[in-house]
Every structure is written in structure tokens, then in C-alpha cells.
C-alpha positions in Angstrom: 5.3 11.5 8.6 8.1 13.4 6.8 8.4 10.4 4.4 4.7 10.5 3.6 5.0 14.2 2.6 8.1 13.7 0.5 6.3 10.8 -1.2 3.4 13.2 -2.0 5.8 15.7 -3.7 7.8 13.1 -5.6 4.9 10.9 -6.5 3.1 13.8 -8.2 5.6 13.7 -11.1 5.3 9.9 -11.5 8.6 8.9 -9.9 9.5 5.7 -8.0 10.6 7.0 -4.6 12.4 4.8 -2.2 11.7 6.2 1.3 14.0 4.6 3.8 12.7 6.1 7.0 13.0 3.4 9.6 15.4 0.6 10.2 12.8 -2.1 9.7 10.7 -0.8 6.8 11.3 0.5 3.3 8.4 2.0 1.4 8.3 2.6 -2.3 5.8 5.0 -3.9 4.8 5.3 -7.5 3.0 8.4 -8.5 -0.2 8.3 -10.5 -0.5 12.0 -11.1 1.8 13.9 -13.5 2.0 17.5 -12.3 4.1 19.1 -9.5 2.8 21.0 -6.6 3.3 21.6 -2.9 3.6 18.6 -0.6 1.2 17.6 2.1 -1.7 15.8 0.4 -0.4 12.2 -0.1 -3.8 10.6 0.6 -5.6 12.7 -2.0 -3.1 12.0 -4.8 -3.8 8.3 -5.6 -0.3 7.2 -5.0 0.6 3.5 -5.0 2.7 2.5 -2.0 4.5 -0.8 -1.7 6.3 -1.8 1.5 9.4 -4.0 1.7 10.8 -5.5 4.9 14.5 -4.8 5.5 17.0 -4.2 8.2 18.8 -1.1 7.2 21.3 -1.6 10.0 22.7 -4.4 7.8 24.5 -2.8 4.8 25.2 -6.2 3.3 21.5 -6.6 2.6 21.2 -3.5 0.5 22.0 -4.9 -2.9 19.3 -7.6 -2.6 16.8 -5.1 -1.3 17.4 -2.7 -4.2 17.1 -5.6 -6.7 13.8 -6.7 -5.0 12.4 -3.1 -5.5 13.6 -3.1 -9.2 12.0 -6.5 -9.8 8.7 -5.1 -8.5 8.7 -1.6 -10.0 11.3 -1.6 -12.7 13.4 1.4 -11.7 14.2 3.8 -8.9 14.2 7.5 -9.4 14.6 9.0 -6.0 15.9 7.7 -2.7 15.0 9.6 0.5 17.1 8.3 3.5 16.2 9.5 7.0 16.8 6.6 9.3 16.6 8.2 12.8 13.8 6.6 14.9 12.7 7.0 18.5 15.0 4.2 19.5 18.1 6.3 18.6 19.3 8.7 21.2 22.1 11.2 21.8 25.1 10.5 24.0 27.1 13.2 25.8 30.7 13.5 24.5 32.1 12.8 28.0 30.3 9.4 27.9 30.8 8.4 24.3 32.8 5.2 23.6 33.8 3.3 20.5 31.1 0.7 21.0 28.4 3.3 20.6 29.9 4.7 17.4 30.2 1.2 16.0 26.6 0.5 16.8 25.4 3.7 15.1 27.7 3.5 12.0 25.9 0.8 10.0 22.6 2.5 9.8 23.8 6.1 9.6 27.0 5.8 7.5 27.5 2.3 5.9 24.0 1.7 4.6 23.6 5.1 2.8 26.9 4.5 1.1 25.7 1.1 0.0 22.4 2.4 -1.2 24.1 5.0 -3.4 26.4 2.3 -4.8 23.4 0.1 -5.6 21.5 2.8 -7.5 24.3 5.0 -9.0 25.1 2.9 -12.1 21.4 3.0 -13.1 21.2 6.8 -12.5 24.4 7.7 -14.3 23.4 5.6 -17.3 20.0 7.3 -17.4 21.5 10.8 -16.6 19.0 11.4 -13.8 18.3 10.4 -10.2 18.4 11.9 -6.7 19.6 10.8 -3.3 18.1 13.0 -0.5 19.4 12.6 3.0 17.9 13.9 6.3 20.2 14.6 9.2 20.2 16.4 12.5 21.9 19.8 12.8 24.6 18.3 15.0 26.0 16.7 11.9 27.0 20.2 10.7 27.4 22.0 14.1 28.6 20.1 17.1 26.7 20.8 20.3 27.1 19.8 24.0 25.3 16.6 25.0 24.4 15.8 21.4 27.3 13.6 20.5 27.1 10.0 19.3 24.8 10.6 16.5 26.6 13.8 15.5 30.1 12.4 14.8 28.6 9.5 12.7 26.2 11.8 10.8 29.1 14.3 10.1 31.0 11.5 8.4 28.0 10.8 6.2 27.7 14.5 5.5 31.4 14.6 4.4 30.8 11.7 2.0 27.7 13.4 0.6 29.5 16.6 -0.1 32.2 14.7 -2.0 29.5 12.7 -3.9 27.6 15.8 -4.9 30.8 17.4 -6.4 31.8 14.3 -8.2 28.3 14.0 -9.8 28.3 17.5 -11.1 27.2 17.6 -14.8 25.9 14.0 -14.8 22.2 14.8 -14.1 22.4 12.9 -10.8 21.9 14.9 -7.6 22.8 14.2 -4.0 21.8 16.5 -1.2 21.2 16.7 2.5 18.7 18.5 4.6 20.1 19.4 8.1 17.3 20.0 10.6 17.7 21.9 13.8 14.1 21.3 15.0 12.2 18.3 16.2 9.7 17.0 13.6 6.1 17.1 14.8 4.4 13.7 15.0 7.7 11.9 14.5 9.0 9.1 16.7 12.2 10.8 17.6 10.7 14.1 18.8 9.5 12.8 22.2 12.7 10.9 22.9 14.9 13.8 21.9 12.9 16.4 23.9 13.1 14.1 27.0 16.9 13.9 26.6 17.3 17.6 26.3 15.2 18.2 29.4 17.0 15.6 31.5 20.4 17.2 30.5 19.2 20.8 30.9 20.1 21.0 27.2 19.0 23.4 24.5 15.4 24.4 23.9 14.5 23.0 20.5 11.6 24.1 18.4 9.1 21.9 16.6 8.7 22.0 12.8 5.7 20.9 10.8 6.8 18.1 8.4 5.0 19.9 5.6 7.7 22.5 5.7 10.5 20.0 5.5 8.8 18.2 2.6 8.6 21.5 0.7 12.4 22.0 1.3 13.0 18.6 -0.2 10.9 19.4 -3.2 13.0 22.6 -3.7 16.2 20.5 -3.4 15.0 18.0 -5.9 13.8 20.5 -8.5 16.4 23.2 -8.1 19.5 21.1 -7.3 21.6 24.2 -6.6 22.7 23.4 -3.0 24.4 20.3 -1.7 22.9 21.2 1.7 19.9 23.1 3.0 19.2 23.9 6.6 16.0 24.2 8.5 15.4 26.9 9.7 16.8 28.7 6.7 18.7 31.2 8.9 21.1 28.5 10.1 24.5 27.7 8.6 27.2 25.2 9.2 
């Protein structure tokens, strides 16, 4: 759902957006309308969507995937990477082991690095492009019972901060949106809420995906923050 709304925002300005939301599906959207505006009306905007099958938990497949997208659409302008699905859960720190971290790392750390490697030469040559990452708040602020995902996402966050600084002045942007709410109508919301309840964990709010898509639009157009938080009142 969040991917659809980001597609609406980016598609409005005629971009090719790679929306890598789930481990088994990659969707690319080309906008047919050439004016910006608030997100939330994908299905009224005449956007062309093309789906590609890929396993994002296999970083070695990324170069071929990116080339397949280029062969079909010619160029990639924006990548939105938010790979958490309902099959991915948290682990208490007292129960975390190396095997769990190894299982999570390809999808959450290795693949986004490989995606950037695959598109960065094109973007730096053109002087424009954007990589937008969605992560949970535990990447920035560790919390009890929300380990597993948190340590791996924090490594990706560290990488993104370095990447953003190194790209300064090139026209290419990399940023992350850290979300401290469950996303309404998303796969992960029900699973996460069940985990919190079972562990007597924190009470987490629900955010409308329209609001997050608007945050992404601001990140893409303003490019003045490497990281934004939702809700805005939160910090690292």
C-alpha cells in the first residue's frame, strides 16, 4: 500500500520508479502525468505499472534484475526500498542468535547495497536520482523485544548516512524514512501487533500510508535531510 502511494507521487512527474516492497515482487511505474501534487490517487493518474519477479533475498540477482528493468523502460530515476513483509518478525535480544542475523541480512542489508551499486553509475553520470529507504524506528532507537530486525536495519542506516554524505553535490540523493508506527493495510501490521501483545510490549499507533507517502515526496523534492521520522516529533 505504501508503495502504491509513493508511486503516485513519483509517477506524477514522469519518473521511472522501482518499488521494491516485497521479497518476491518488484514493480516499476512510469508516470503519464507531468505535474507534482500530493500522493494518494494512484488509480486516477493513468500510471503504467510493470511487475518483475525477483527474490530480493538473493543479492547476487540484483544486477540482472536492474538490467531487465532498463531493457524494458530505458532508465531508472527513483528506487523505493521497503522490504519488510508479514513474514518478517522481531526477536527478543535475549533470544537472538547469529543464524537469525544471517537470515535477515541479505534482504535488509546486502540487497539494498547491491541495488545502489547497480544504479549509481547511471545516476552520477546523469546528475540525478534518488534512493529512498523505509525502515522501522528500531533501526535508530533500540527497544526491548524488538531486536533481530533492529540490528540489521541499523547497519543499513549507517551505510545510508555515509552514502548520503558522499553523494553531496552530485545531484543524487539517498535518504531513509524511519517509522515508529504500524502502517495501516500493510502485511506487517497484524504480525507486529500480535508480537507486541504477546510480549506485553509497547503500544504502537497506526499510520495512514498516505501520510508516509507525503513524507517521501518531501524527502525527494527537498533533499535536505538524510533521515526523516514518523511521527515528526521523534528523533534518533
